[in-house]
N, CA, C and O atoms as a printed pandas DataFrame, in Angstrom:
     atom_number atom_name residue_name chain_id  residue_number  x_coord  y_coord  z_coord
0              1         N          MET        A               1    3.501   -6.961   -6.464
1              2        CA          MET        A               1    2.297   -6.287   -6.007
2              3         C          MET        A               1    1.884   -6.774   -4.614
3              4         O          MET        A               1    1.570   -5.973   -3.734
4              5         N          GLU        A               2    1.889   -8.074   -4.432
5              6        CA          GLU        A               2    1.481   -8.636   -3.155
6              7         C          GLU        A               2    2.471   -8.273   -2.049
7              8         O          GLU        A               2    2.081   -8.061   -0.900
8              9         N          LYS        A               3    3.743   -8.203   -2.402
9             10        CA          LYS        A               3    4.759   -7.854   -1.411
10            11         C          LYS        A               3    4.563   -6.417   -0.921
11            12         O          LYS        A               3    4.727   -6.148    0.269
12            13         N          ALA        A               4    4.220   -5.503   -1.810
13            14        CA          ALA        A               4    3.978   -4.107   -1.429
14            15         C          ALA        A               4    2.750   -3.990   -0.533
15            16         O          ALA        A               4    2.744   -3.208    0.417
16            17         N          GLU        A               5    1.721   -4.758   -0.832
17            18        CA          GLU        A               5    0.521   -4.751    0.011
18            19         C          GLU        A               5    0.824   -5.272    1.404
19            20         O          GLU        A               5    0.331   -4.730    2.393
20            21         N          ASN        A               6    1.635   -6.322    1.488
21            22        CA          ASN        A               6    1.995   -6.874    2.784
22            23         C          ASN        A               6    2.813   -5.882    3.598
23            24         O          ASN        A               6    2.631   -5.791    4.812
24            25         N          ARG        A               7    3.698   -5.144    2.965
25            26        CA          ARG        A               7    4.486   -4.128    3.667
26            27         C          ARG        A               7    3.591   -3.032    4.220
27            28         O          ARG        A               7    3.762   -2.597    5.359
28            29         N          CYS        A               8    2.646   -2.593    3.422
29            30        CA          CYS        A               8    1.710   -1.551    3.865
30            31         C          CYS        A               8    0.890   -2.055    5.056
31            32         O          CYS        A               8    0.700   -1.335    6.035
32            33         N          PHE        A               9    0.417   -3.276    4.965
33            34        CA          PHE        A               9   -0.354   -3.873    6.052
34            35         C          PHE        A               9    0.500   -4.021    7.309
35            36         O          PHE        A               9    0.017   -3.789    8.418
36            37         N          ALA        A              10    1.762   -4.406    7.144
37            38        CA          ALA        A              10    2.659   -4.609    8.289
38            39         C          ALA        A              10    2.948   -3.282    8.995
39            40         O          ALA        A              10    3.038   -3.248   10.222
40            41         N          ARG        A              11    3.093   -2.202    8.247
41            42        CA          ARG        A              11    3.338   -0.891    8.854
42            43         C          ARG        A              11    2.176   -0.467    9.737
43            44         O          ARG        A              11    2.372    0.034   10.844
44            45         N          ILE        A              12    0.981   -0.671    9.244
45            46        CA          ILE        A              12   -0.211   -0.316   10.023
46            47         C          ILE        A              12   -0.316   -1.201   11.259
47            48         O          ILE        A              12   -0.620   -0.721   12.350
48            49         N          ARG        A              13   -0.060   -2.507   11.080
49            50        CA          ARG        A              13   -0.146   -3.447   12.197
50            51         C          ARG        A              13    0.851   -3.110   13.302
51            52         O          ARG        A              13    0.528   -3.226   14.484
52            53         N          ILE        A              14    2.056   -2.697   12.925
53            54        CA          ILE        A              14    3.071   -2.337   13.918
54            55         C          ILE        A              14    2.615   -1.142   14.743
55            56         O          ILE        A              14    2.783   -1.138   15.962
56            57         N          LEU        A              15    2.045   -0.136   14.106
57            58        CA          LEU        A              15    1.547    1.035   14.833
58            59         C          LEU        A              15    0.461    0.643   15.831
59            60         O          LEU        A              15    0.461    1.104   16.972
60            61         N          VAL        A              16   -0.452   -0.202   15.398
61            62        CA          VAL        A              16   -1.547   -0.628   16.270
62            63         C          VAL        A              16   -1.012   -1.442   17.443
63            64         O          VAL        A              16   -1.471   -1.273   18.573
64            65         N          GLU        A              17   -0.057   -2.314   17.190
65            66        CA          GLU        A              17    0.485   -3.134   18.271
66            67         C          GLU        A              17    1.291   -2.312   19.265
67            68         O          GLU        A              17    1.300   -2.633   20.454
68            69         N          HIS        A              18    1.967   -1.265   18.816
69            70        CA          HIS        A              18    2.687   -0.394   19.743
70            71         C          HIS        A              18    1.716    0.357   20.654
71            72         O          HIS        A              18    1.972    0.500   21.850
72            73         N          ILE        A              19    0.615    0.829   20.101
73            74        CA          ILE        A              19   -0.395    1.516   20.903
74            75         C          ILE        A              19   -1.029    0.535   21.890
75            76         O          ILE        A              19   -1.266    0.883   23.047
76            77         N          ASP        A              20   -1.303   -0.687   21.434
77            78        CA          ASP        A              20   -1.864   -1.703   22.314
78            79         C          ASP        A              20   -0.921   -1.992   23.480
79            80         O          ASP        A              20   -1.378   -2.178   24.608
80            81         N          ALA        A              21    0.359   -2.030   23.232
81            82        CA          ALA        A              21    1.335   -2.269   24.302
82            83         C          ALA        A              21    1.334   -1.121   25.306
83            84         O          ALA        A              21    1.466   -1.345   26.510
84            85         N          LYS        A              22    1.188    0.101   24.817
85            86        CA          LYS        A              22    1.143    1.252   25.722
86            87         C          LYS        A              22   -0.099    1.210   26.605
87            88         O          LYS        A              22   -0.034    1.576   27.779
88            89         N          VAL        A              23   -1.219    0.774   26.061
89            90        CA          VAL        A              23   -2.447    0.664   26.850
90            91         C          VAL        A              23   -2.294   -0.437   27.897
91            92         O          VAL        A              23   -2.768   -0.286   29.022
92            93         N          ARG        A              24   -1.648   -1.524   27.547
93            94        CA          ARG        A              24   -1.476   -2.649   28.476
94            95         C          ARG        A              24   -0.556   -2.313   29.644
95            96         O          ARG        A              24   -0.589   -3.005   30.661
96            97         N          VAL        A              25    0.256   -1.281   29.529
97            98        CA          VAL        A              25    1.104   -0.849   30.635
98            99         C          VAL        A              25    0.242   -0.464   31.834
99           100         O          VAL        A              25    0.641   -0.670   32.981
100          101         N          PHE        A              26   -0.930    0.090   31.572
101          102        CA          PHE        A              26   -1.828    0.522   32.639
102          103         C          PHE        A              26   -2.601   -0.634   33.267
103          104         O          PHE        A              26   -3.294   -0.431   34.263
104          105         N          LYS        A              27   -2.502   -1.826   32.718
105          106        CA          LYS        A              27   -3.076   -3.068   33.254
106          107         C          LYS        A              27   -4.601   -3.105   33.297
107          108         O          LYS        A              27   -5.163   -4.054   33.845
108          109         N          ILE        A              28   -5.290   -2.113   32.742
109          110        CA          ILE        A              28   -6.749   -2.115   32.803
110          111         C          ILE        A              28   -7.336   -3.105   31.798
111          112         O          ILE        A              28   -8.413   -3.650   32.037
112          113         N          VAL        A              29   -6.662   -3.345   30.700
113          114        CA          VAL        A              29   -7.144   -4.333   29.740
114          115         C          VAL        A              29   -6.332   -5.620   29.787
115          116         O          VAL        A              29   -6.712   -6.613   29.166
116          117         N          ALA        A              30   -5.221   -5.614   30.515
117          118        CA          ALA        A              30   -4.391   -6.810   30.605
118          119         C          ALA        A              30   -4.979   -7.826   31.584
119          120         O          ALA        A              30   -4.799   -9.031   31.406
120          121         N          TYR        A              31   -5.674   -7.353   32.606
121          122        CA          TYR        A              31   -6.249   -8.231   33.618
122          123         C          TYR        A              31   -7.758   -8.021   33.701
123          124         O          TYR        A              31   -8.308   -7.111   33.081
124          125         N          ARG        A              32   -8.400   -8.857   34.458
125          126        CA          ARG        A              32   -9.838   -8.728   34.661
126          127         C          ARG        A              32  -10.137   -7.467   35.460
127          128         O          ARG        A              32   -9.494   -7.200   36.476
128          129         N          TYR        A              33  -11.113   -6.695   34.998
129          130        CA          TYR        A              33  -11.494   -5.446   35.660
130          131         C          TYR        A              33  -12.440   -5.768   36.808
131          132         O          TYR        A              33  -13.492   -6.367   36.587
132          133         N          ARG        A              34  -12.083   -5.379   38.034
133          134        CA          ARG        A              34  -12.851   -5.769   39.216
134          135         C          ARG        A              34  -13.545   -4.595   39.906
135          136         O          ARG        A              34  -14.163   -4.781   40.954
136          137         N          ASN        A              35  -13.456   -3.419   39.351
137          138        CA          ASN        A              35  -14.090   -2.250   39.967
138          139         C          ASN        A              35  -15.481   -2.027   39.384
139          140         O          ASN        A              35  -15.999   -2.863   38.644
140          141         N          CYS        A              36  -16.069   -0.902   39.723
141          142        CA          CYS        A              36  -17.414   -0.545   39.269
142          143         C          CYS        A              36  -17.454   -0.466   37.740
143          144         O          CYS        A              36  -16.649    0.237   37.129
144          145         N          ARG        A              37  -18.398   -1.191   37.127
145          146        CA          ARG        A              37  -18.448   -1.263   35.666
146          147         C          ARG        A              37  -18.793    0.053   34.990
147          148         O          ARG        A              37  -18.328    0.323   33.883
148          149         N          LYS        A              38  -19.600    0.872   35.643
149          150        CA          LYS        A              38  -20.036    2.089   34.963
150          151         C          LYS        A              38  -18.902    3.094   34.800
151          152         O          LYS        A              38  -19.042    4.034   34.017
152          153         N          ARG        A              39  -17.805    2.938   35.492
153          154        CA          ARG        A              39  -16.668    3.839   35.342
154          155         C          ARG        A              39  -15.564    3.267   34.460
155          156         O          ARG        A              39  -14.552    3.929   34.232
156          157         N          PHE        A              40  -15.746    2.051   33.964
157          158        CA          PHE        A              40  -14.732    1.417   33.128
158          159         C          PHE        A              40  -14.470    2.233   31.859
159          160         O          PHE        A              40  -13.319    2.467   31.493
160          161         N          GLY        A              41  -15.540    2.661   31.197
161          162        CA          GLY        A              41  -15.396    3.443   29.969
162          163         C          GLY        A              41  -14.672    4.754   30.201
163          164         O          GLY        A              41  -13.848    5.172   29.388
164          165         N          LEU        A              42  -14.983    5.400   31.313
165          166        CA          LEU        A              42  -14.323    6.653   31.657
166          167         C          LEU        A              42  -12.829    6.440   31.870
167          168         O          LEU        A              42  -12.010    7.219   31.382
168          169         N          ARG        A              43  -12.479    5.393   32.594
169          170        CA          ARG        A              43  -11.065    5.126   32.877
170          171         C          ARG        A              43  -10.294    4.763   31.623
171          172         O          ARG        A              43   -9.158    5.202   31.443
172          173         N          VAL        A              44  -10.894    3.970   30.757
173          174        CA          VAL        A              44  -10.235    3.621   29.500
174          175         C          VAL        A              44  -10.053    4.875   28.647
175          176         O          VAL        A              44   -9.001    5.058   28.035
176          177         N          ALA        A              45  -11.062    5.734   28.604
177          178        CA          ALA        A              45  -10.952    6.977   27.828
178          179         C          ALA        A              45   -9.851    7.878   28.381
179          180         O          ALA        A              45   -9.129    8.509   27.609
180          181         N          LEU        A              46   -9.713    7.947   29.691
181          182        CA          LEU        A              46   -8.649    8.753   30.288
182          183         C          LEU        A              46   -7.268    8.197   29.953
183          184         O          LEU        A              46   -6.347    8.957   29.653
184          185         N          ILE        A              47   -7.126    6.892   30.001
185          186        CA          ILE        A              47   -5.848    6.268   29.658
186          187         C          ILE        A              47   -5.506    6.516   28.197
187          188         O          ILE        A              47   -4.363    6.832   27.869
188          189         N          CYS        A              48   -6.484    6.375   27.326
189          190        CA          CYS        A              48   -6.252    6.635   25.896
190          191         C          CYS        A              48   -5.899    8.103   25.668
191          192         O          CYS        A              48   -5.077    8.420   24.808
192          193         N          GLY        A              49   -6.517    8.993   26.431
193          194        CA          GLY        A              49   -6.177   10.410   26.332
194          195         C          GLY        A              49   -4.745   10.687   26.746
195          196         O          GLY        A              49   -4.059   11.491   26.114
196          197         N          VAL        A              50   -4.289   10.030   27.797
197          198        CA          VAL        A              50   -2.896   10.192   28.242
198          199         C          VAL        A              50   -1.940    9.690   27.171
199          200         O          VAL        A              50   -0.926   10.330   26.893
200          201         N          ILE        A              51   -2.257    8.552   26.570
201          202        CA          ILE        A              51   -1.391    7.992   25.527
202          203         C          ILE        A              51   -1.379    8.907   24.304
203          204         O          ILE        A              51   -0.319    9.140   23.722
204          205         N          ASN        A              52   -2.540    9.426   23.908
205          206        CA          ASN        A              52   -2.594   10.352   22.782
206          207         C          ASN        A              52   -1.798   11.637   23.070
207          208         O          ASN        A              52   -1.132   12.171   22.183
208          209         N          PHE        A              53   -1.871   12.113   24.286
209          210        CA          PHE        A              53   -1.129   13.318   24.677
210          211         C          PHE        A              53    0.377   13.066   24.591
211          212         O          PHE        A              53    1.126   13.921   24.119
212          213         N          GLU        A              54    0.820   11.886   25.048
213          214        CA          GLU        A              54    2.231   11.544   24.969
214          215         C          GLU        A              54    2.704   11.438   23.528
215          216         O          GLU        A              54    3.821   11.852   23.218
216          217         N          ASN        A              55    1.885   10.895   22.647
217          218        CA          ASN        A              55    2.268   10.707   21.249
218          219         C          ASN        A              55    2.366   12.023   20.493
219          220         O          ASN        A              55    3.170   12.145   19.568
220          221         N          LYS        A              56    1.561   13.006   20.871
221          222        CA          LYS        A              56    1.569   14.288   20.160
222          223         C          LYS        A              56    2.748   15.152   20.557
223          224         O          LYS        A              56    3.166   16.007   19.777
224          225         N          ASN        A              57    3.296   14.957   21.744
225          226        CA          ASN        A              57    4.419   15.770   22.208
226          227         C          ASN        A              57    5.731   15.092   22.023
227          228         O          ASN        A              57    6.770   15.655   22.367
């Protein structure tokens, strides 16, 4: 039972880590953000949109 739960958890974790790696390619979360703070959310949302678009196609 515990082994099956760990496998299920590992599958989810792998998906999340792959998405995290794709976001880090853009370097916006990998390094300190030095631009205008009020546009940070917009830029992160645009990057996530690009990644979601790539995953759907």
